[in-house]
VEXMARLUM-40275 format. One record per residue: x, y, z of N, C-alpha, C in turn; residue in one letter. Coordinates in steps of 0.001 Angstrom, whole numbers, plus 500000, padded with zeros to 6 digits. Example, Ala and Ser with C-alpha at 12.3 -4.5 7.8 and 13.67 -1.06 7.14 Angstrom:
<nodes>
      nxx      nyy      nzz     caxx     cayy     cazz      cxx      cyy      czz   r
   513190   494310   507800   512300   495500   507800   513200   496700   507800   a
   512850   497750   507080   513670   498940   507140   512900   500030   507870   s
</nodes>
This chain:
<nodes>
      nxx      nyy      nzz     caxx     cayy     cazz      cxx      cyy      czz   r
   517836   515046   491932   517394   513673   491789   517412   513295   490309   m
   517846   512086   490044   518058   511586   488592   517010   510394   488405   k
   516324   510386   487270   515477   509275   486849   516033   508823   485492   l
   515802   507473   485302   516149   506873   483930   514768   506754   483164   h
   514727   507303   481988   513514   507348   481259   513574   506486   480057   h
   512584   505492   479904   512479   504701   478762   511066   504864   478185   i
   510952   504992   476862   509709   505112   476246   509445   503813   475346   t
   508351   503164   475628   507922   501966   474829   506841   502398   473846   l
   506706   501678   472801   505675   501777   471815   504730   500534   471814   r
   503600   500643   471327   502643   499454   471251   503354   498322   470452   k
   503986   498737   469345   504515   497672   468516   505589   496838   469340   k
   506227   497461   470273   507141   496746   471076   506448   495834   472070   q
   505381   496372   472687   504582   495510   473632   503978   494295   472828   l
   503603   494536   471576   503090   493435   470747   504018   492289   470663   d
   505346   492497   470811   506338   491412   470707   506252   490459   471946   l
   505559   490960   473070   505490   490221   474221   504227   489297   474138   i
   504319   487935   474384   503088   487098   474363   502051   487617   475355   p
   500785   487405   475036   499657   487984   475750   499752   487720   477281   e
   499992   486471   477637   500024   486154   479125   501097   486945   479842   k
   502223   487099   479125   503385   487825   479789   503106   489360   479718   e
   502433   489862   478656   502100   491206   478495   501099   491596   479620   r
   500125   490715   479927   499121   490989   480882   499807   491048   482246   t
   500760   490127   482509   501481   490208   483885   502275   491440   483912   l
   502924   491890   482869   503702   493106   482773   502900   494258   483190   l
   501801   494443   482490   500893   495659   482625   500267   495733   483990   v
   499657   494599   484430   498959   494554   485694   499902   494728   486855   l
   501015   494088   486836   502019   494161   487960   502605   495622   488063   s
   502856   496275   486892   503371   497531   486888   502360   498612   487396   a
   501111   498344   487021   500014   499215   487520   499889   499044   489073   h
   499962   497830   489498   499896   497511   490972   501067   498172   491706   a
   502281   498091   491078   503425   498764   491705   503216   500264   491910   a
   502595   500903   490840   502337   502286   491019   501422   502598   492143   n
   500362   501811   492366   499422   502024   493395   500040   501829   494771   e
   500817   500763   494812   501499   500585   496159   502498   501702   496497   l
   503194   502255   495551   504083   503340   495718   503322   504576   496352   s
   502163   504873   495729   501337   506009   496208   500847   505792   497663   v
   500250   504568   497873   499659   504324   499101   500676   504222   500307   l
   501834   503573   499975   502852   503473   501016   503388   504794   501374   m
   503578   505671   500410   504025   507033   500681   503046   507762   501512   k
   501761   507705   501152   500744   508421   501892   500608   507921   503353   l
   500741   506560   503448   500576   505966   504838   501687   506508   505721   f
   502887   506535   505252   503997   506993   506072   503924   508463   506343   v
   503593   509261   505300   503560   510708   505486   502318   511085   506398   l
   501259   510338   506338   500201   510721   507250   500457   510234   508699   c
   501109   509157   508824   501329   508589   510134   502428   509369   511008   a
   503336   510088   510260   504386   510802   510994   503953   512245   511378   r
   502803   512719   510976   502439   514101   511384   502182   514190   512864   h
   502798   515112   513534   502704   515261   514943   501608   516145   515400   n
   500585   515640   516064   499420   516514   516562   499789   517131   517944   g
   499451   518375   517983   499737   519146   519252   498477   519026   520203   k
   497359   518717   519745   496249   518619   520575   495489   517228   520440   t
   494632   516991   521285   493848   515720   521204   493126   515589   519899   e
   492577   516740   519499   491782   516810   518209   492632   516395   517064   m
   493884   517082   516952   494828   516781   515919   495264   515384   515882   e
   495595   514826   517087   496053   513400   517177   494934   512431   516698   r
   493720   512721   517071   492688   511782   516683   492459   511863   515149   e
   492612   513081   514576   492408   513231   513190   493478   512586   512341   a
   494742   512784   512908   495941   512160   512205   495816   510671   512250   i
   495477   510133   513446   495343   508699   513545   494316   508104   512555   n
   493098   508776   512545   492014   508321   511639   492448   508379   510175   a
   493171   509411   509821   493643   509490   508388   494686   508476   508091   q
   495667   508243   508961   496707   507237   508691   496129   505895   508622   a
   495190   505511   509608   494680   504122   509602   493655   503944   508359   m
   493073   504977   507861   492267   504856   506663   493110   504418   505391   a
   494225   505093   505361   495250   504759   504257   495847   503410   504524   i
   496208   503092   505776   496813   501874   506039   495857   500644   505682   g
   494517   500811   505949   493585   499731   505696   493559   499476   504169   r
   493490   500595   503420   493453   500471   501937   494675   499837   501446   i
   495798   500222   502026   497137   499677   501591   497152   498151   501824   l
   496732   497684   502958   496679   496256   503221   495868   495526   502149   t
   494704   496131   501846   493891   495561   500858   494518   495429   499528   g
   495229   496428   499110   495995   496385   497892   497115   495391   497819   k
   497762   495272   499015   498895   494318   499139   498356   492893   498870   l
   497260   492690   499501   496627   491277   499412   496244   491105   497919   y
   495655   492095   497290   495196   491960   495882   496400   491727   495063   e
   497549   492396   495322   498775   492223   494495   499232   490785   494635   c
   499105   490178   495791   499561   488727   495961   498527   487880   495105   w
   497177   488187   495141   496258   487416   494345   496610   487572   492831   k
   497081   488729   492405   497446   488976   491053   498600   488005   490681   l
   499639   487883   491621   500763   486956   491276   500195   485558   491212   l
   499274   485172   492061   498699   483822   492062   497996   483514   490735   c
   497306   484521   490193   496539   484243   488968   497392   484430   487619   s
   498190   485521   487640   498856   485919   486403   500283   485404   486383   a
   500827   484879   487437   502250   484434   487554   502281   482867   487778   f
   501685   482464   488892   501694   480999   489167   500738   480190   488315   f
   499536   480587   488258   498488   479837   487596   498689   479731   486132   r
   499305   480736   485554   499574   480663   484108   500901   479934   483812   t
   501584   479452   484820   502817   478682   484645   504041   479633   484256   q
   503746   480928   484247   504859   481784   483880   506052   481738   484989   l
   505619   481368   486204   506550   481340   487238   507721   480340   486991   s
   507316   479255   486163   508386   478258   485861   509402   478704   484793   k
   508949   479760   484075   509844   480402   483048   510655   481446   483692   i
   509940   482308   484528   510563   483554   485076   511426   483313   486309   y
   510974   482415   487165   511630   482334   488501   513081   481887   488341   e
   513439   480980   487460   514864   480651   487257   515721   481841   486804   p
   515127   482892   486206   515867   484063   485743   515913   485107   486832   k
   515335   484968   487927   515409   485959   488982   516866   486026   489524   f
   517243   487195   490017   518525   487344   490673   518275   486925   492113   d
   519330   486868   492905   519157   486339   494252   518212   487076   495090   e
   518156   488429   495006   517198   489257   495788   515794   488928   495382   e
   515526   488729   494107   514219   488361   493652   513701   487067   494180   g
   514616   486074   494160   514288   484764   494631   513941   484772   496125   k
   514705   485531   496913   514480   485622   498296   513132   486301   498549   v
   512851   487347   497795   511607   488035   497960   510426   487206   497644   a
   510503   486481   496513   509361   485642   496123   509216   484475   497252   l
   510262   483862   497683   510187   482871   498761   509555   483437   500010   k
   509920   484660   500351   509345   485367   501525   507852   485548   501385   s
   507452   485894   500194   505992   486139   499917   505231   484918   500049   l
   505754   483820   499424   505118   482472   499577   504953   482057   501058   k
   506007   482216   501866   505889   481831   503268   504967   482740   504025   q
   504962   484069   503700   504113   484965   504432   502642   484672   504192   y
   502249   484556   502869   500888   484354   502523   500445   482921   502637   f
   501372   482048   502989   501097   480630   503118   500600   480242   504561   g
   500588   481289   505376   500084   481065   506761   499169   482318   507165   r
   498547   482226   508267   497733   483270   508736   498606   484594   508872   k
   498140   485658   508369   498938   486904   508362   498182   488121   508561   n
   498795   489213   508961   498162   490504   509241   497514   491096   508010   l
   498151   490976   506884   497651   491599   505650   496286   490995   505235   i
   496160   489664   505290   494898   489054   504923   493760   489374   505981   e
   494171   489301   507214   493193   489673   508280   492645   491040   508128   t
   493495   492047   508002   493011   493406   507836   492209   493582   506596   v
   492670   492996   505500   491922   493127   504169   490550   492533   504352   r
   490418   491329   504896   489105   490694   504905   488187   491240   505970   n
   488658   491801   507028   487775   492234   508084   487608   493748   508222   r
   488551   494540   507626   488580   495997   507866   488786   496852   506677   h
   489496   496316   505653   489817   497283   504532   488654   497696   503635   a
   487871   496744   503265   486699   497007   502335   485380   496617   502762   f
   485220   496332   504033   483928   495846   504602   483543   496658   505815   h
   482276   496927   505936   481717   497520   507162   480773   496495   507869   y
   481294   495684   508766   480522   494541   509290   479997   494900   510745   s
   478910   494206   511072   478355   494467   512398   479265   493929   513497   n
   479886   492757   513217   480720   492134   514276   481995   492966   514553   d
   482403   493721   513453   483555   494545   513623   483310   495658   514659   q
   482091   496224   514659   481746   497299   515586   481496   496704   516964   i
   480916   495578   517033   480684   494924   518351   481918   494672   519078   s
   482917   494154   518398   484176   493896   519005   484935   495150   519478   q
   484893   496163   518632   485482   497468   519017   484786   498163   520149   g
   483485   498044   520082   482673   498693   521196   482909   498104   522575   y
   483132   496698   522627   483341   496067   523801   484708   496528   524462   t
   485672   496960   523673   486960   497366   524201   486982   498795   524719   n
   485897   499536   524557   485796   500871   525104   485693   500820   526584   l
   486419   501796   527229   486221   501947   528658   485111   502972   528890   s
   484456   502973   530075   483308   503721   530236   483478   505269   530290   g
   484667   505720   530570   484902   507153   530677   485698   507762   529544   d
   485880   506987   528431   486645   507506   527297   485846   508656   526545   e
   486660   509675   526083   486058   510760   525313   485689   510213   523848   a
   484434   510414   523457   484009   509990   522158   483692   511228   521431   l
   484567   511742   520661   484506   513120   520126   483921   513180   518708   n
   483279   514361   518410   482826   514700   517110   483352   516157   516798   i
   483986   516307   515624   484390   517643   515303   483759   518089   514012   y
   482954   519146   514068   482101   519471   513009   482694   520766   512296   l
   482546   520766   510949   483038   521928   510197   482034   522222   509035   s
   482204   523459   508436   481351   523701   507321   481666   522794   506140   k
   482853   522191   506112   483294   521434   504997   483257   519915   505440   t
   482931   519014   504572   483089   517598   504859   484468   517211   505064   n
   485453   517857   504326   486888   517541   504465   487410   517691   505926   t
   486908   518704   506600   487485   518966   507922   486561   518436   509041   n
   485434   517783   508723   484614   517200   509742   485135   515899   510054   t
   485123   515487   511371   485643   514164   511825   484754   513584   512883   l
   484228   512416   512611   483490   511636   513638   484569   510749   514342   f
   485282   511322   515185   486454   510620   515802   486006   509426   516605   a
   484916   509507   517179   484374   508346   518074   484288   507090   517222   f
   483735   507236   515986   483537   506034   515194   484875   505383   514796   a
   485879   506159   514436   487140   505517   514154   487812   504896   515366   d
   487601   505544   516507   488167   504990   517699   487627   503557   517993   k
   486302   503425   517769   485666   502022   517990   486182   501073   516922   i
   486085   501562   515670   486521   500694   514576   487998   500236   514636   a
   488872   501182   515082   490283   500841   515240   490559   499944   516416   n
   489795   500168   517497   489921   499171   518577   489749   497738   518086   y
   488809   497554   517226   488607   496184   516622   489751   495793   515791   s
   490240   496725   515008   491413   496415   514081   492634   495985   514797   l
   493061   496813   515798   494226   496580   516583   494170   495253   517360   v
   492915   494940   517777   492804   493654   518521   492992   492501   517701   e
   492603   492675   516348   492869   491570   515333   494313   491472   514997   d
   494966   492647   514954   496385   492660   514642   497335   492032   515697   i
   497090   492508   516954   497936   492161   518058   497091   492050   519406   n
   496382   491018   519573   495440   490827   520681   496101   491220   522034   p
   495458   492067   522761   495914   492398   524009   497017   493432   524137   g
   497528   493877   522927   498594   494817   522901   498333   495891   521884   k
   497367   496708   522124   496920   497711   521140   497979   498742   520823   p
   498903   499046   521800   499959   500095   521556   500942   499666   520595   s
   501125   498341   520408   502124   497781   519448   501520   497539   518142   d
   500160   497565   517981   499586   497076   516786   499894   498033   515623   a
   499873   499367   515781   500132   500351   514738   501535   500215   514223   f
   502499   500030   515082   503937   499782   514632   503965   498523   513851   d
   503354   497498   514297   503295   496227   513557   502716   496352   512178   l
   501622   497159   512053   501021   497344   510772   501931   498037   509788   l
   502688   499088   510290   503648   499793   509464   504774   498834   508966   i
   505318   498028   509969   506458   497123   509671   506032   496098   508642   r
   504855   495511   508828   504547   494380   507977   504098   494827   506572   e
   503370   496030   506477   503038   496499   505087   504353   496964   504439   t
   505317   497609   505086   506515   497967   504588   507355   496762   503996   s
   507370   495704   504766   508130   494496   504386   507412   493847   503272   k
   506171   493671   503214   505441   492974   502159   505495   493880   500796   v
   505422   495132   500984   505495   496084   499796   506943   495882   499204   t
   507969   495885   499991   509302   495697   499485   509442   494379   498677   r
   508988   493339   499201   509037   492011   498554   508306   492035   497234   w
   507003   492614   497238   506244   492597   495994   506975   493458   494950   l
   507460   494619   495329   508238   495433   494437   509328   494709   493750   y
   510044   493943   494585   511234   493213   494027   510778   492149   493054   e
   509790   491461   493309   509243   490484   492389   508633   491100   491124   v
   507910   492116   491277   507325   492863   490166   508464   493429   489186   i
   509446   494055   489870   510546   494603   489055   511187   493469   488212   a
   511458   492298   488854   512060   491188   488127   511199   490804   486938   e
   509923   490688   487187   509050   490272   486047   508969   491249   484875   c
   509054   492534   485177   509011   493575   484152   510308   493488   483390   i
   511363   493403   484081   512723   493422   483421   512863   492208   482449   v
   512462   491040   482986   512529   489762   482266   511699   489821   481016   i
   510437   490315   481136   509515   490394   479984   510117   491245   478881   a
   510640   492431   479262   511239   493354   478292   512470   492780   477675   i
   513324   492269   478450   514630   491721   477947   514436   490488   477089   k
   513390   489683   477457   513149   488447   476701   512589   488728   475341   s
   511762   489704   475191   511004   489944   473928   511129   491227   473208   h
   511658   492209   473923   511801   493578   473312   513201   493875   472970   v
   514104   493923   474021   515470   494179   473874   516230   493705   475082   s
   517318   492950   474889   518182   492440   475936   518926   493664   476577   e
   519166   494691   475856   519815   495857   476360   518861   496979   476409   d
   518620   497353   477751   517681   498423   478034   518155   499749   477461   l
   519449   499985   477397   519964   501211   476876   519659   501362   475319   a
   519431   500196   474683   519112   500214   473252   517680   500733   473066   a
   516893   500819   474062   515472   501347   474020   515497   502844   474067   l
   516673   503474   474077   516751   504872   474070   516602   505434   475509   g
   517128   504712   476505   517125   505205   477832   517936   506446   478023   m
   517309   507509   478670   518036   508705   478953   517879   509015   480427   v
   518783   509832   480941   518696   510313   482312   517959   511640   482300   d
   517074   511772   483275   516284   512975   483472   516717   513579   484848   l
   517004   514796   484921   517354   515510   486160   516059   516237   486550   e
   515681   515941   487811   514542   516629   488414   514872   517817   489207   l
   516154   517982   489463   516587   519055   490331   516322   518654   491813   g
   516106   519639   492687   515905   519321   494059   514549   518831   494376   e
   514483   517608   494955   513185   517046   495324   513052   517268   496871   a
   511780   517237   497272   511555   517446   498701   512122   516219   499503   s
   512672   516529   500685   513175   515467   501566   511936   514891   502243   d
   511681   513620   502065   510437   513010   502495   510433   512919   504044   w
   511585   513012   504696   511677   513027   506200   511062   514284   506734   r
   511013   515349   505908   510440   516599   506364   508992   516829   505993   s
   508327   515875   505396   506970   516012   504875   505960   515244   505807   i
   504875   515890   506135   503812   515225   506901   502512   515809   506364   a
   501481   514915   506240   500214   515400   505644   499254   515588   506807   i
   498804   516852   506911   497819   517212   508033   496418   516724   507640   p
   495487   516573   508636   494133   516333   508375   493349   517480   508065   y
   493514   518540   508959   492710   519810   508832   493408   520762   507836   f
   492711   521283   506890   493213   522194   505829   492257   523334   505677   v
   492789   524520   505333   491940   525719   504925   491379   525483   503481   e
   490001   525730   503504   489332   525579   502210   488473   526696   501991   i
   488535   527282   500744   487810   528490   500349   486303   528215   500324   a
   485493   529122   500588   483998   528852   500672   483447   528435   499387   d
   484057   528777   498176   483482   528464   496905   484002   527074   496349   d
   484902   526442   497169   485383   525138   496716   484425   523972   497166   e
   484246   523026   496275   483388   521949   496561   484106   520922   497404   v
   483539   520641   498613   484141   519647   499565   483184   518643   500004   t
</nodes>
């Protein structure tokens, strides 16, 4: 694997006007968080459980990451609203976007300009524990469903599976009413799509800020190639829920 490495100094960032520098730093920070969360979401979701216990644990873990990811995606859009559109930087930057960037920005405007999955999950499930959320999920339980609890000496391996089952019933009903089996796939598709659009727009903003105020030629900033050697094939990676923990480790 090869990476391109650029080192900036504060004196170079000082060349960027404050509003643009704020957009540069916040959007780059947001991109890093989206990268981590999207990776974790996919890697958790693809783990294959061999037993009901493992499947419940994997589902709970993946949905926990998925809810946080949707919240961050919504906050990234709000960041663009405040630091890109409201500051009028969009009028300067948008004409400089390449075609892919323009399409991504247009797609984001259309997506968040109407009722959408990201906003629904963020407002009702990502950062809030509400009474009506539980009521809705509880109503969707059938009378003979297994409501499981798995206890361990460690908090890390303990799982109150029944609670996530109820909470997730509410979530999937909000995502795709009447079609719970399709809701998880829809969550993955929409978060992936919106993440891709946000990345494209953020990358455009970062490049434009640097080229406009620091150096038109990125190579002039001392860009060098870094060889990482063999990286793990992400198609072969899955994150389990249950892990061995030594007795003396704090969990």
